[in-house]
N, C-alpha and C positions, 0 to 999 in steps of 0.2 A: 790339672791343680789341684792342692792343697789346701784347704782351710787354714787360717790361722787361729788356734786356741785364743777362744777369747777368756776362759779360765785359766789362770797362770796357776795352780796350784798342783803340787805332785798328788801321789796315791796317798801316801804316808801321810800328808799334810790334811789329807779330806776326812781318811778314818782318824785320826787325833781333834779334829774340828767336831765330827759326828760326834765321837765320842766325849768331848768336854760338852757340850750342848745338850744330848743326853744325860750327863752327869746333874747339869744346871735344871732339865726340865724335870729329874726327879725331888730333888729336893725343895722346887718349888711348887710342883702340885701333885695332888690326891690320885689315889689309884687311878678315879674315874675320867678326871682329866688327862690324866697320861693315856687311857685307850683312847680316849677320840684326839688326841695328837695324834697317837701310832696309827690310826687310821687313817688321818687325814695325810701324813707324809708317804704313806703307801699308796694311798691315792694319787699323789702327786708324784710317784715313783713311776706308778704304774702308767700314769697317762705322758709322763717322760719320757718311755721305753716305746708307747704306741707311735708318738710324734717321732722320735728317734725311725723307729722300723717303715715307718712311711717314706719318712724322708730320704730313706737309704733306696727304699723300693722306687721312688721317683725318678732318682738319680742313675740306677739302672734302663731303665724304662728308656730316657734322655740319651742313652749310648748308643 
């Protein structure tokens, strides 16, 4: 059974949103703050990847 996506946004829209947010952050924050934000979002992305991989592994184990 295929799960329905809760994130109803295309890849192009995600790229545009990410670009717009990066520009907004760059205009508002100083270099040190931008480094912290970069590390924070990198950490979030890494954790999402780990959760995603573990979820795929669990699905395979249940089949």
